C-alpha positions as CSV (number, residue, x, y, z in Angstrom):
1,M,3.7,0.1,27.3
2,G,3.3,2.2,24.1
3,Y,0.2,0.4,22.8
4,S,-3.3,1.7,22.6
5,P,-6.4,-0.6,22.6
6,A,-6.9,0.4,18.9
7,N,-3.6,-1.2,18.0
8,F,-4.7,-4.5,19.5
9,V,-8.1,-4.3,17.9
10,R,-6.4,-3.8,14.6
11,K,-4.4,-6.9,15.2
12,V,-7.5,-8.8,16.0
13,A,-9.3,-7.5,12.9
14,F,-6.9,-9.6,10.7
15,A,-8.1,-12.8,12.3
16,P,-11.1,-13.4,10.0
17,A,-8.8,-13.4,7.0
18,V,-6.4,-15.7,8.7
19,A,-9.3,-17.9,9.8
20,L,-10.5,-18.2,6.2
21,V,-7.1,-19.2,4.9
22,L,-6.6,-21.7,7.8
23,A,-10.1,-23.1,7.4
24,L,-9.5,-23.8,3.8
25,S,-6.4,-25.8,4.6
26,F,-8.2,-28.4,6.7
27,T,-10.3,-30.9,4.9
28,A,-11.1,-33.7,7.3
29,P,-14.9,-33.7,8.0
30,L,-14.5,-34.0,11.8
31,S,-11.9,-31.4,11.9
32,A,-14.0,-29.2,9.6
33,D,-16.9,-29.3,12.1
34,R,-14.6,-28.4,15.0
35,R,-12.9,-25.7,12.9
36,S,-16.3,-24.2,12.0
37,E,-17.3,-24.1,15.7
38,A,-13.9,-22.6,16.6
39,R,-14.1,-20.0,13.9
40,A,-17.6,-18.9,15.2
41,Q,-16.0,-18.5,18.6
42,V,-13.1,-16.5,17.2
43,D,-15.4,-14.2,15.3
44,F,-17.6,-13.6,18.3
45,G,-14.4,-12.9,20.3
46,I,-13.4,-10.3,17.8
47,E,-16.7,-8.5,18.2
48,L,-16.2,-8.5,22.0
49,A,-12.6,-7.3,21.7
50,Q,-13.7,-4.4,19.4
51,K,-15.9,-3.3,22.4
52,E,-12.9,-3.8,24.7
53,L,-14.6,-6.6,26.5
54,W,-11.3,-8.5,26.9
55,K,-12.4,-11.0,29.6
56,E,-15.3,-12.1,27.4
57,A,-13.2,-12.2,24.3
58,E,-10.6,-14.3,26.2
59,F,-13.3,-16.8,27.1
60,R,-14.4,-17.2,23.5
61,W,-10.9,-17.6,22.2
62,E,-10.1,-20.1,24.9
63,K,-13.2,-22.0,23.8
64,A,-12.0,-21.9,20.2
65,A,-8.6,-23.2,21.1
66,E,-10.2,-26.0,23.1
67,L,-12.5,-26.9,20.2
68,D,-9.5,-26.9,17.8
69,P,-6.1,-26.9,19.4
70,T,-4.5,-26.6,15.9
71,Y,-6.2,-23.3,15.1
72,S,-3.5,-20.7,15.2
73,A,-5.8,-17.7,14.9
74,A,-7.5,-18.7,18.1
75,W,-4.1,-18.9,19.9
76,N,-3.0,-15.6,18.4
77,N,-6.1,-13.8,19.5
78,L,-5.9,-15.4,22.9
79,G,-2.4,-14.0,23.2
80,I,-3.8,-10.5,22.4
81,A,-6.5,-10.9,25.1
82,Y,-4.0,-12.0,27.7
83,E,-1.7,-9.2,26.7
84,Q,-4.5,-6.6,27.0
85,Q,-5.2,-7.8,30.5
86,G,-1.6,-7.8,31.6
87,K,-1.3,-11.6,31.7
88,F,2.1,-11.6,30.0
89,A,3.2,-15.1,30.9
90,E,0.0,-16.5,29.5
91,A,0.2,-14.2,26.4
92,K,3.7,-15.5,25.7
93,K,2.5,-19.1,25.8
94,A,-0.5,-18.4,23.5
95,Y,1.7,-16.5,21.0
96,D,4.3,-19.2,21.1
97,K,1.6,-21.8,20.3
98,A,0.3,-19.7,17.5
99,V,3.7,-19.2,15.9
100,A,4.5,-22.9,16.3
101,L,1.3,-23.9,14.6
102,D,1.6,-21.4,11.7
103,P,5.2,-20.1,11.5
104,K,4.8,-18.5,8.1
105,N,1.8,-16.4,8.9
106,N,2.9,-12.8,8.8
107,Y,0.1,-11.5,11.0
108,I,0.8,-13.9,13.7
109,R,4.6,-13.3,13.4
110,Q,4.0,-9.5,13.6
111,N,1.9,-9.8,16.7
112,Y,4.4,-12.1,18.3
113,D,7.3,-9.8,17.5
114,L,5.5,-6.7,18.8
115,F,4.6,-8.6,22.0
116,M,8.1,-9.9,22.5
117,E,9.5,-6.3,22.4
118,I,7.3,-5.4,25.3
119,Y,7.8,-8.7,27.1
120,E,11.6,-8.5,26.9
121,R,11.7,-4.9,27.9
122,Q,9.5,-5.6,30.9
123,N,11.6,-8.5,32.0
124,R,14.8,-6.3,31.7
125,R,13.2,-3.7,34.0
126,R,12.4,-6.4,36.6
127,T,15.8,-7.9,36.6
128,G,17.8,-4.8,36.0
């Protein structure tokens, strides 16, 4: 695959900065409460991912995406967790959702592009 766990943790480490920017862009009170809960789940998931506890991180990021389906950082990190566990179809869906929610976010776009290189190469091997 060409990726070490350190590469993915580095990608996950950008999520707090993304979360802060995204949190500041939502001002509705109800959505702010849900975003705050989702951000807490994302942050905890990052701690777990740094310990390479991918299944647990996946659970936290799924919870974050459930709490706030518009939270692109949760979907991005969920894509990373799926990718780390070899769940490539699920990872693609999560990354697609993250990019759709925040197409101008460079961190999300970079993660998506790196993943798609692997995903497409893997699909070529299967069909070729």
